[in-house]
Backbone as a chain_set.jsonl record, in Angstrom:
{"seq": "MNPILLGNCLSLVACILMVSAGLLKTKKNILISQTFQSFLFGISNFVLGGYSGFISGMVSIFRNLLFFKVTPSKKLKIMFIIIYIILSYQPGNFRFIELMPIIAVSFFTWYLDTPSEITLKKMIIGTSFCWVLYDLNYLNFVSFTFDCLSIMTNIIGIKMILKDQKNALK", "coords": {"N": [[123.101, 95.14, 118.816], [125.859, 95.072, 116.598], [128.053, 97.815, 116.662], [129.532, 98.689, 114.385], [128.182, 97.51, 112.254], [125.602, 98.64, 112.623], [126.21, 101.413, 112.377], [127.117, 101.474, 109.704], [124.787, 100.634, 108.403], [123.059, 102.794, 108.929], [124.499, 104.725, 107.543], [124.193, 103.755, 104.959], [121.468, 104.245, 104.427], [121.547, 107.049, 104.59], [123.284, 107.567, 102.446], [121.743, 106.651, 100.312], [119.717, 108.565, 100.404], [121.31, 110.765, 99.783], [122.118, 110.241, 97.137], [119.597, 110.073, 95.942], [118.73, 112.686, 96.222], [119.731, 113.996, 94.063], [117.814, 113.695, 92.139], [115.747, 115.262, 92.874], [113.696, 118.192, 92.459], [112.898, 120.636, 93.588], [114.034, 123.278, 95.723], [113.143, 123.165, 98.349], [112.47, 120.416, 98.737], [114.989, 119.281, 98.306], [116.376, 120.41, 100.444], [114.99, 119.231, 102.604], [115.658, 116.54, 102.196], [118.493, 116.695, 102.459], [118.635, 117.46, 105.107], [117.642, 115.223, 106.556], [119.562, 113.434, 105.651], [121.974, 114.557, 106.691], [121.39, 114.256, 109.402], [121.24, 111.425, 109.646], [123.848, 110.675, 108.791], [125.269, 111.97, 110.801], [124.371, 110.616, 113.166], [125.23, 108.05, 112.494], [128.03, 108.456, 112.472], [128.353, 109.054, 115.189], [127.614, 106.608, 116.403], [129.71, 105.059, 115.455], [131.815, 106.169, 116.779], [132.866, 108.557, 115.88], [133.044, 111.575, 116.769], [133.461, 114.282, 115.968], [132.493, 114.132, 113.418], [129.833, 113.6, 113.971], [129.087, 116.025, 115.254], [129.515, 117.823, 113.128], [127.547, 117.002, 111.351], [125.175, 117.572, 112.777], [125.339, 120.363, 113.218], [125.377, 121.16, 110.584], [122.78, 120.694, 109.78], [121.371, 122.783, 111.03], [122.711, 124.923, 109.765], [121.963, 124.525, 107.058], [119.174, 124.899, 107.207], [119.046, 127.574, 108.08], [120.438, 128.905, 105.962], [118.717, 128.42, 103.947], [116.704, 130.186, 104.369], [118.025, 132.629, 104.637], [120.372, 134.627, 102.89], [123.637, 133.433, 102.546], [126.13, 135.114, 104.263], [129.498, 136.457, 104.552], [130.058, 136.835, 107.226], [128.178, 135.152, 108.545], [129.016, 132.688, 107.516], [131.616, 132.492, 108.586], [130.923, 132.47, 111.289], [129.622, 129.95, 111.469], [131.761, 128.247, 110.825], [133.45, 128.709, 113.005], [131.77, 127.732, 115.023], [131.701, 124.99, 114.292], [134.391, 124.315, 114.829], [134.691, 124.914, 117.613], [132.702, 123.277, 118.859], [133.53, 120.748, 118.071], [135.968, 120.282, 119.202], [137.766, 118.259, 121.396], [139.127, 118.173, 124.334], [142.102, 116.517, 125.271], [141.372, 114.268, 123.85], [141.592, 114.721, 121.208], [142.371, 114.084, 117.954], [144.328, 114.109, 114.919], [142.724, 113.104, 112.82], [140.203, 113.928, 113.52], [140.024, 116.458, 112.569], [139.255, 116.284, 109.939], [136.33, 116.214, 109.346], [135.774, 118.82, 110.216], [137.34, 120.429, 108.53], [136.173, 119.668, 106.087], [133.394, 120.453, 106.325], [133.753, 123.135, 106.797], [134.957, 124.145, 104.436], [132.889, 123.451, 102.676], [130.809, 125.036, 103.694], [131.91, 127.59, 103.253], [132.113, 127.746, 100.429], [129.58, 127.244, 99.575], [127.708, 128.861, 98.204], [128.832, 129.392, 95.725], [128.979, 130.552, 92.36], [130.18, 129.13, 90.354], [130.245, 126.117, 88.684], [132.429, 124.432, 88.369], [134.153, 125.2, 90.461], [132.511, 124.476, 92.601], [132.373, 121.687, 92.205], [135.096, 121.01, 92.503], [135.387, 121.689, 95.18], [133.665, 119.805, 96.312], [135.062, 117.478, 95.671], [137.418, 117.842, 97.197], [136.35, 118.026, 99.828], [135.105, 115.563, 99.984], [137.314, 113.901, 99.92], [138.394, 114.431, 102.44], [136.362, 113.264, 103.992], [136.613, 110.612, 103.116], [139.036, 109.792, 104.3], [138.313, 110.06, 107.002], [136.049, 108.365, 107.217], [137.203, 105.88, 106.624], [138.927, 105.598, 108.792], [137.074, 105.269, 110.883], [135.819, 102.962, 110.172], [133.632, 103.127, 108.465], [132.491, 101.855, 105.996], [130.533, 101.957, 104.003], [129.953, 104.73, 103.637], [132.542, 105.496, 102.935], [132.826, 104.208, 100.44], [130.801, 105.481, 98.9], [131.739, 108.115, 99.045], [134.151, 107.882, 97.637], [133.108, 107.258, 95.121], [131.748, 109.641, 94.664], [133.887, 111.424, 94.412], [135.043, 110.454, 92.04], [132.893, 110.796, 90.171], [132.589, 113.562, 90.223], [135.044, 114.426, 89.233], [134.815, 113.457, 86.64], [132.592, 114.992, 85.932], [133.707, 117.596, 85.944], [135.498, 117.365, 83.814], [133.647, 116.99, 81.75], [132.28, 119.455, 81.78], [134.382, 121.21, 81.124], [134.989, 120.235, 78.58], [132.578, 120.818, 77.242], [132.67, 123.62, 77.438], [134.921, 124.137, 75.899], [134.065, 123.176, 73.391], [132.008, 124.975, 72.924], [133.355, 127.261, 72.317], [134.282, 126.84, 69.813]], "CA": [[123.615, 95.084, 117.453], [127.234, 95.477, 116.418], [128.091, 99.241, 116.284], [130.039, 98.875, 113.019], [127.078, 97.158, 111.36], [124.558, 99.663, 112.779], [126.705, 102.657, 111.781], [127.142, 101.324, 108.25], [123.391, 100.591, 107.933], [122.583, 104.183, 108.944], [125.185, 105.398, 106.433], [123.602, 103.319, 103.698], [120.224, 105.008, 104.245], [121.96, 108.429, 104.302], [123.844, 107.587, 101.089], [120.61, 106.534, 99.388], [119.111, 109.909, 100.369], [122.257, 111.654, 99.1], [122.013, 109.967, 95.705], [118.227, 110.405, 95.54], [118.571, 114.146, 96.19], [120.054, 114.429, 92.702], [116.609, 113.62, 91.317], [114.749, 116.215, 93.368], [113.658, 119.385, 91.611], [112.67, 121.885, 94.307], [114.978, 123.578, 96.795], [112.538, 122.701, 99.603], [112.629, 118.965, 98.831], [116.421, 119.018, 98.441], [116.708, 120.768, 101.814], [114.446, 118.193, 103.486], [116.496, 115.356, 102.001], [119.805, 116.959, 103.049], [118.485, 117.51, 106.559], [117.599, 113.832, 107.017], [120.861, 112.855, 105.321], [122.932, 115.041, 107.698], [121.027, 113.629, 110.674], [121.635, 110.01, 109.612], [125.311, 110.61, 108.789], [125.717, 112.364, 112.142], [124.108, 109.507, 114.085], [126.137, 106.982, 112.083], [129.362, 108.793, 112.992], [128.305, 108.928, 116.648], [127.612, 105.17, 116.706], [131.034, 104.535, 115.129], [132.81, 106.844, 117.607], [133.366, 109.755, 115.21], [132.269, 112.663, 117.368], [133.482, 115.52, 115.179], [131.566, 113.86, 112.31], [128.491, 113.778, 114.537], [128.881, 117.468, 115.45], [129.406, 118.494, 111.828], [126.231, 116.668, 110.8], [124.116, 118.27, 113.507], [125.441, 121.802, 112.947], [125.03, 121.348, 109.17], [121.314, 120.772, 109.693], [121.013, 124.162, 111.369], [123.243, 125.789, 108.703], [121.117, 124.383, 105.866], [117.873, 125.52, 107.467], [119.237, 129.021, 108.107], [120.818, 129.396, 104.647], [117.547, 128.315, 103.087], [115.912, 131.392, 104.619], [118.877, 133.814, 104.617], [121.524, 134.545, 101.994], [124.858, 133.263, 103.348], [127.097, 136.21, 104.248], [130.811, 136.059, 105.076], [129.958, 136.822, 108.684], [127.48, 133.919, 108.929], [129.872, 131.555, 107.185], [132.682, 132.456, 109.596], [130.285, 132.05, 112.532], [129.415, 128.495, 111.423], [133.074, 127.593, 110.876], [133.874, 128.789, 114.41], [130.925, 126.786, 115.776], [132.209, 123.639, 114.007], [135.667, 124.126, 115.521], [134.492, 124.904, 119.065], [131.928, 122.122, 119.298], [134.214, 119.501, 117.729], [137.198, 120.127, 119.977], [137.663, 117.37, 122.56], [140.417, 118.226, 125.057], [142.653, 115.239, 125.69], [140.964, 113.177, 122.972], [141.5, 115.277, 119.866], [143.395, 113.555, 117.062], [144.365, 114.737, 113.598], [141.601, 112.638, 111.994], [139.007, 114.692, 113.9], [140.009, 117.697, 111.783], [138.71, 116.045, 108.599], [134.973, 116.765, 109.183], [135.809, 120.275, 110.41], [137.85, 120.984, 107.265], [135.183, 119.417, 105.031], [132.194, 121.298, 106.447], [134.163, 124.541, 106.706], [135.074, 124.458, 103.014], [131.556, 123.372, 102.087], [130.089, 126.233, 104.14], [132.485, 128.769, 102.62], [131.869, 127.752, 98.989], [128.213, 126.79, 99.361], [126.958, 129.706, 97.269], [129.65, 129.748, 94.565], [128.242, 130.44, 91.095], [130.949, 128.306, 89.417], [130.048, 124.67, 88.823], [133.742, 123.789, 88.506], [134.596, 125.452, 91.831], [131.677, 123.643, 93.467], [132.801, 120.291, 92.042], [136.416, 120.889, 93.134], [135.147, 121.715, 96.612], [133.083, 118.505, 96.67], [136.162, 116.506, 95.606], [138.274, 118.052, 98.369], [135.654, 117.666, 101.069], [134.889, 114.108, 99.953], [138.58, 113.279, 100.295], [138.448, 114.504, 103.909], [135.437, 112.255, 104.528], [137.176, 109.29, 102.812], [139.994, 109.496, 105.369], [137.572, 109.945, 108.262], [135.225, 107.152, 107.154], [138.081, 104.72, 106.693], [139.404, 105.516, 110.173], [135.99, 104.8, 111.757], [135.262, 101.735, 109.576], [132.361, 103.428, 107.817], [132.808, 101.399, 104.647], [129.497, 102.408, 103.07], [130.225, 106.135, 103.32], [133.823, 105.51, 102.24], [132.574, 103.823, 99.053], [130.044, 106.538, 98.232], [132.605, 109.284, 98.916], [135.059, 107.602, 96.512], [132.311, 107.406, 93.9], [131.48, 111.069, 94.505], [135.123, 112.017, 93.886], [135.177, 110.056, 90.622], [131.868, 111.411, 89.317], [132.841, 114.991, 90.122], [136.168, 114.588, 88.301], [134.211, 113.274, 85.317], [131.752, 116.167, 85.701], [134.573, 118.728, 85.59], [135.983, 117.124, 82.444], [132.523, 117.217, 80.84], [132.044, 120.9, 81.729], [135.488, 121.802, 80.357], [134.817, 119.835, 77.176], [131.47, 121.611, 76.709], [133.133, 124.989, 77.284], [135.839, 124.15, 74.761], [133.248, 123.013, 72.173], [131.219, 126.187, 72.733], [134.239, 128.275, 71.756], [134.567, 126.521, 68.393]], "C": [[125.037, 95.623, 117.44], [127.276, 96.946, 115.961], [128.586, 99.493, 114.861], [128.936, 98.573, 112.011], [125.973, 98.216, 111.412], [124.978, 100.978, 112.119], [126.713, 102.607, 110.264], [125.731, 101.24, 107.672], [122.795, 102.003, 107.892], [123.217, 104.969, 107.789], [124.594, 105.012, 105.092], [122.313, 104.091, 103.412], [120.557, 106.463, 103.893], [122.506, 108.548, 102.881], [122.754, 107.465, 100.031], [119.9, 107.881, 99.273], [119.997, 110.878, 99.585], [122.154, 111.475, 97.582], [120.638, 110.371, 95.188], [118.018, 111.909, 95.416], [118.9, 114.707, 94.814], [118.85, 114.428, 91.78], [115.542, 114.636, 91.734], [114.847, 117.532, 92.606], [113.478, 120.684, 92.382], [113.664, 122.034, 95.45], [114.453, 123.058, 98.136], [112.732, 121.197, 99.781], [114.096, 118.57, 98.981], [116.856, 119.299, 99.877], [116.217, 119.708, 102.799], [115.305, 116.931, 103.401], [117.863, 115.54, 102.657], [119.741, 116.99, 104.57], [118.453, 116.096, 107.141], [118.947, 113.143, 106.782], [121.904, 113.271, 106.361], [122.667, 114.402, 109.056], [121.518, 112.177, 110.709], [123.158, 109.848, 109.576], [125.86, 110.966, 110.173], [125.54, 111.243, 113.149], [125.034, 108.334, 113.765], [127.541, 107.231, 112.625], [129.414, 108.648, 114.509], [128.397, 107.459, 117.056], [129.002, 104.573, 116.489], [132.155, 105.205, 115.925], [133.401, 108.095, 116.993], [132.601, 110.986, 115.658], [132.329, 113.969, 116.593], [132.613, 115.355, 113.932], [130.121, 114.025, 112.746], [128.167, 115.264, 114.666], [128.69, 118.163, 114.108], [128.057, 118.212, 111.18], [125.118, 117.462, 111.459], [124.142, 119.78, 113.228], [125.07, 122.092, 111.49], [123.519, 121.416, 108.957], [120.868, 122.206, 109.953], [121.479, 125.126, 110.283], [122.348, 125.741, 107.467], [119.779, 125.076, 106.051], [117.988, 127.04, 107.463], [119.533, 129.57, 106.716], [119.694, 129.226, 103.63], [116.709, 129.584, 103.192], [116.708, 132.679, 104.402], [120.024, 133.595, 103.641], [122.787, 134.432, 102.835], [125.81, 134.453, 103.173], [128.429, 135.689, 104.78], [130.756, 135.918, 106.591], [129.273, 135.536, 109.187], [128.334, 132.688, 108.647], [130.98, 131.387, 108.226], [132.116, 131.995, 110.934], [130.099, 130.529, 112.564], [130.741, 127.74, 111.489], [133.605, 127.598, 112.31], [133.063, 127.821, 115.27], [131.404, 125.357, 115.552], [133.47, 123.358, 114.824], [135.451, 123.997, 117.027], [133.775, 123.636, 119.529], [132.634, 120.784, 119.037], [135.454, 119.248, 118.578], [136.945, 119.28, 121.223], [139.0, 117.369, 123.289], [140.848, 116.831, 125.51], [142.309, 114.071, 124.777], [140.887, 113.641, 121.521], [142.677, 114.783, 119.042], [143.283, 114.243, 115.706], [143.15, 114.364, 112.759], [140.322, 113.413, 112.299], [138.93, 116.035, 113.179], [139.314, 117.517, 110.436], [137.269, 116.553, 108.436], [134.94, 118.291, 109.325], [136.277, 120.954, 109.126], [136.789, 120.851, 106.172], [133.991, 120.364, 105.141], [132.537, 122.775, 106.389], [134.292, 124.962, 105.246], [133.702, 124.443, 102.332], [130.743, 124.616, 102.437], [130.593, 127.46, 103.397], [132.111, 128.875, 101.14], [130.441, 127.348, 98.604], [127.473, 127.576, 98.281], [127.779, 130.134, 96.046], [128.83, 129.612, 93.276], [128.925, 129.502, 90.09], [130.738, 126.818, 89.694], [131.374, 123.952, 89.034], [134.276, 123.993, 89.924], [133.806, 124.581, 92.806], [132.12, 122.18, 93.396], [134.185, 120.06, 92.654], [136.275, 120.867, 94.656], [134.584, 120.374, 97.075], [134.158, 117.425, 96.642], [137.035, 116.621, 96.857], [137.609, 117.645, 99.666], [135.384, 116.169, 101.123], [136.167, 113.366, 100.329], [138.761, 113.31, 101.819], [137.577, 113.418, 104.532], [135.923, 110.838, 104.248], [138.137, 108.878, 103.929], [139.281, 109.235, 106.695], [136.773, 108.644, 108.289], [136.07, 105.895, 107.279], [138.588, 104.513, 108.124], [138.342, 104.925, 111.103], [135.234, 103.598, 111.183], [133.865, 101.94, 108.993], [132.527, 103.134, 106.323], [131.777, 101.847, 103.607], [129.76, 103.852, 102.662], [131.536, 106.277, 102.563], [133.617, 105.229, 100.74], [131.846, 104.931, 98.295], [130.886, 107.812, 98.069], [133.611, 109.099, 97.775], [134.332, 107.76, 95.179], [132.003, 108.876, 93.618], [132.705, 111.785, 93.932], [135.25, 111.714, 92.394], [134.15, 110.75, 89.738], [132.07, 112.914, 89.197], [134.043, 115.296, 89.238], [135.652, 114.456, 86.866], [133.354, 114.493, 84.958], [132.56, 117.389, 85.302], [135.072, 118.575, 84.156], [134.879, 117.379, 81.425], [132.235, 118.711, 80.684], [133.128, 121.571, 80.881], [135.39, 121.46, 78.875], [133.7, 120.641, 76.521], [131.885, 123.062, 76.494], [134.068, 125.129, 76.076], [135.065, 124.046, 73.445], [132.417, 124.259, 71.884], [132.043, 127.301, 72.106], [134.532, 128.045, 70.281], [133.564, 127.11, 67.462]], "O": [[125.368, 96.535, 118.198], [126.616, 97.3, 114.984], [128.109, 100.414, 114.199], [128.774, 99.296, 111.027], [125.466, 98.639, 110.373], [124.196, 101.586, 111.388], [126.356, 103.584, 109.606], [125.494, 101.724, 106.565], [122.109, 102.363, 106.936], [122.552, 105.776, 107.14], [124.501, 105.842, 104.188], [122.092, 104.54, 102.287], [119.931, 107.047, 103.009], [122.221, 109.525, 102.188], [122.829, 108.099, 98.978], [119.523, 108.295, 98.177], [119.501, 111.707, 98.822], [122.108, 112.455, 96.838], [120.529, 110.952, 94.108], [117.218, 112.36, 94.596], [118.406, 115.77, 94.439], [118.863, 115.093, 90.744], [114.556, 114.838, 91.025], [115.923, 117.936, 92.167], [113.867, 121.742, 91.888], [114.08, 121.051, 96.064], [115.225, 122.569, 98.961], [113.117, 120.748, 100.86], [114.412, 117.625, 99.704], [117.612, 118.525, 100.463], [116.941, 119.331, 103.721], [115.637, 116.329, 104.423], [118.343, 114.636, 103.341], [120.691, 116.589, 105.242], [119.156, 115.805, 108.109], [119.41, 112.366, 107.617], [122.644, 112.423, 106.861], [123.601, 114.049, 109.776], [122.136, 111.751, 111.684], [123.7, 108.978, 110.257], [126.802, 110.336, 110.655], [126.461, 110.945, 113.91], [125.563, 107.696, 114.675], [128.169, 106.325, 113.173], [130.41, 108.172, 115.054], [129.168, 107.107, 117.949], [129.429, 103.692, 117.236], [133.322, 104.848, 115.765], [134.356, 108.648, 117.538], [131.633, 111.396, 115.018], [131.341, 114.702, 116.56], [132.054, 116.335, 113.438], [129.286, 114.525, 111.993], [127.102, 115.712, 114.24], [127.8, 119.001, 113.965], [127.484, 119.088, 110.531], [124.222, 117.966, 110.782], [123.096, 120.398, 113.028], [124.513, 123.148, 111.191], [123.041, 122.113, 108.062], [120.084, 122.771, 109.191], [120.746, 126.043, 109.912], [122.013, 126.778, 106.894], [119.303, 125.765, 105.149], [117.128, 127.724, 106.909], [118.957, 130.582, 106.316], [119.729, 129.835, 102.561], [116.08, 130.005, 102.221], [116.14, 133.704, 104.026], [120.584, 132.501, 103.572], [122.998, 135.237, 103.742], [126.239, 134.754, 102.058], [128.489, 134.617, 105.383], [131.337, 134.996, 107.163], [129.739, 134.914, 110.141], [128.369, 131.755, 109.449], [131.246, 130.278, 108.689], [132.756, 131.216, 111.64], [130.387, 129.892, 113.577], [130.828, 126.7, 112.143], [134.151, 126.596, 112.773], [133.616, 127.162, 116.151], [131.506, 124.585, 116.505], [133.601, 122.297, 115.434], [135.972, 123.071, 117.65], [134.204, 122.997, 120.489], [132.357, 119.797, 119.718], [135.933, 118.117, 118.658], [136.029, 119.552, 121.999], [139.912, 116.639, 122.903], [140.053, 116.069, 126.06], [142.889, 112.993, 124.911], [140.2, 113.029, 120.703], [143.834, 115.029, 119.381], [142.273, 114.874, 115.393], [142.6, 115.214, 112.058], [139.454, 113.542, 111.436], [137.88, 116.679, 113.18], [138.837, 118.489, 109.852], [136.996, 117.265, 107.469], [134.175, 118.969, 108.639], [135.681, 121.937, 108.686], [136.535, 121.795, 105.424], [133.618, 121.007, 104.16], [131.709, 123.587, 105.978], [133.792, 126.019, 104.858], [133.394, 125.312, 101.517], [130.069, 125.184, 101.578], [129.795, 128.286, 102.956], [131.824, 129.967, 100.65], [130.148, 127.139, 97.427], [126.692, 127.0, 97.524], [127.452, 131.131, 95.402], [128.069, 128.656, 93.126], [128.32, 129.123, 89.087], [131.015, 126.328, 90.789], [131.444, 122.979, 89.784], [134.798, 123.055, 90.525], [134.379, 124.013, 93.736], [132.226, 121.514, 94.425], [134.419, 119.015, 93.261], [136.968, 120.111, 95.337], [134.985, 119.862, 98.12], [134.165, 116.544, 97.502], [137.351, 115.618, 97.496], [138.226, 116.996, 100.51], [135.43, 115.571, 102.198], [136.113, 112.322, 100.98], [139.224, 112.337, 102.414], [137.99, 112.737, 105.471], [135.676, 109.941, 105.053], [138.065, 107.761, 104.441], [139.616, 108.295, 107.415], [136.816, 107.906, 109.274], [135.686, 104.95, 107.969], [138.665, 103.382, 108.604], [138.673, 104.163, 112.012], [134.145, 103.26, 111.649], [133.027, 101.039, 109.025], [132.681, 104.042, 105.506], [132.129, 102.088, 102.452], [129.787, 104.166, 101.472], [131.635, 107.091, 101.645], [134.167, 105.926, 99.887], [132.23, 105.28, 97.178], [130.759, 108.509, 97.063], [133.894, 110.04, 97.035], [134.872, 108.326, 94.229], [131.999, 109.302, 92.464], [132.574, 112.651, 93.067], [135.529, 112.603, 91.59], [134.496, 111.243, 88.665], [131.75, 113.489, 88.157], [134.061, 116.324, 88.56], [136.009, 115.246, 85.991], [133.384, 114.968, 83.823], [132.15, 118.141, 84.419], [135.07, 119.531, 83.381], [135.14, 117.924, 80.353], [131.975, 119.179, 79.576], [132.826, 122.4, 80.023], [135.673, 122.297, 78.018], [133.842, 121.098, 75.387], [131.507, 123.676, 75.495], [134.008, 126.112, 75.337], [135.379, 124.753, 72.487], [132.149, 124.566, 70.723], [131.499, 128.182, 71.44], [134.979, 128.955, 69.583], [133.669, 126.931, 66.248]]}, "num_chains": 1, "name": "protein.A"}
C-alpha cells in the first residue's frame, strides 16, 4: 500500500478518536481514547517518515498514563520535555521541521494542568499550528485538516468564553 495513503488512513482513525473524545465523560475513558489516538498518530507519522512525530506520540502515551496516576510536577514535566528532545534528535538528519512535534508536546506537557480554559485553548492553538506545519511537510493531509479545524474552533471557543465573562460582569 502507498505510504501516503496508509499514513493518512491511520490519521483519519486517530482524528475520529480525537473528535470522539470530546463526547467522553470519564477521565479513564478519555485517557484510553488519547492513548490509542497517540499510538495511531505516532504510527502514521512513522509511516510518512516523520520520526520526531512518532517519538512524540509514543512518549505522550507514557506521559498520559503517568499523569493519570500522579499529579504533574515541574520536575516531571521537565523530565518529559528532555526525553522528547533526546529521543527525537537524529544526528545528520535533523531538520527544522523536526522541532515542531518537540515544541508542540513540550508546550502541551508544560500547560497540561492549567486551570485557565483560555490558556489551555491558546496552548492548543499554538501546538496545533506546529502540527499543521509538520503535517503539511509529511503530506499528512487528514491531520493537517483536523489541526486547522482545531485552531478555528479554539479561537471561536476563546471568543465565546470572553463574551460569557463580559456578560457575567454586566
